[in-house]
C-alpha positions in Angstrom: 0.0 0.0 0.0 1.4 3.3 -1.1 1.5 6.3 1.5 1.1 9.9 0.0 0.9 13.4 1.6 -2.1 15.4 0.4 -3.0 19.1 1.4 -6.5 20.2 2.2 -7.1 23.8 3.2 -3.4 24.5 3.7 -2.9 21.3 6.1 -1.1 18.4 5.1 -2.6 15.0 5.6 -0.8 11.4 5.2 -3.1 9.1 3.2 -2.9 5.5 2.1 -3.9 4.3 -1.3 -3.5 1.1 -3.4 -0.3 1.1 -5.3 -0.5 2.9 -8.8 -3.5 5.0 -7.5 -1.3 8.0 -6.1 -1.8 10.2 -9.1 -5.5 9.7 -9.0 -5.8 10.3 -5.3 -3.8 13.5 -5.5 -6.1 14.7 -8.2 -9.2 13.8 -6.0 -7.4 15.7 -3.1 -7.0 18.8 -5.4 -10.8 18.7 -6.3 -11.5 18.4 -2.5 -9.2 21.1 -1.6 -10.6 23.5 -4.3 -14.3 22.6 -2.8 -13.0 23.2 0.8 -11.4 26.6 -0.2 -14.6 27.7 -2.0 -16.7 27.0 1.1 -14.1 28.6 3.4 -14.0 31.8 1.1 -18.0 31.9 1.1 -18.6 31.0 4.8 -15.3 31.9 6.4 -13.3 29.7 8.7 -15.6 27.2 10.3 -13.2 24.7 11.5 -12.0 21.6 9.4 -14.7 19.4 10.5 -17.3 21.5 9.5 -15.6 22.8 6.3 -14.8 19.3 5.3 -18.4 18.3 5.9 -19.6 21.2 3.7 -17.1 20.5 1.1 -18.1 16.9 0.9 -22.0 17.8 0.8 -21.5 20.1 -2.0 -19.4 17.5 -4.1 -22.1 14.8 -3.0 -24.8 17.2 -4.5 -22.8 17.7 -7.6 -22.4 13.9 -7.9 -26.1 13.3 -7.5 -26.8 16.0 -10.2 -24.3 14.3 -12.6 -26.0 10.8 -11.9 -29.4 12.3 -12.4 -28.3 13.7 -15.8 -26.8 10.5 -16.7 -29.8 8.7 -16.1 -31.7 11.0 -18.2 -29.4 10.8 -21.1 -29.3 6.8 -20.7 -33.0 6.9 -20.8 -33.1 9.1 -23.9 -30.5 6.9 -25.7 -32.5 3.9 -25.0 -35.6 5.8 -26.3 -33.6 6.8 -29.6 -32.3 3.2 -30.0 -35.9 1.9 -29.6 -37.0 4.5 -32.4 -34.1 3.5 -34.5 -34.9 -0.1 -34.4 -38.5 0.5 -35.3 -37.7 2.6 -38.1 -35.1 0.2 -39.3 -37.8 -2.5 -39.3 -40.3 -0.4 -41.3 -37.5 0.2 -43.8 -36.7 -3.5 -44.1 -40.4 -4.1 -44.5 -40.7 -1.5 -47.3 -37.6 -2.6 -49.0 -39.0 -6.3 -49.1 -42.2 -5.1 -50.4 -40.6 -3.3 -53.0 -38.4 -6.1 -54.1 -41.6 -8.4 -54.2 -43.1 -5.8 -56.7 -40.0 -5.6 -58.9 -39.9 -9.6 -59.0 -43.4 -9.7 -60.0 -43.0 -7.1 -62.5 -39.9 -8.9 -64.0 -41.6 -12.3 -64.0 -44.8 -10.4 -65.7 -42.4 -9.2 -68.4 -40.8 -12.5 -69.0 -44.1 -14.2 -69.4 -45.3 -11.7 -71.9 
């Protein structure tokens, strides 16, 4: 297990993570630090625990919004795929009907 040093709101913290995840964890820490600093700028120094709680809640809210948008986009994609399949079926049926008419016309011409 790897150990890294992150900084949140100007304070260092030692954090463990799986080997190879150090850069990802550092990026997550930078994201959280920005959120905490934003809360601190808006509300003043509340103490680390309250700042961290507010930062975490704001990030959770963003995550919930993103999940909601993703679900709506997935539903729209499913609707579009269903519509595409329906239209493809209609197109296939129309082409098959046209092919039968062409075959009948060709057979009628040969018989004449």
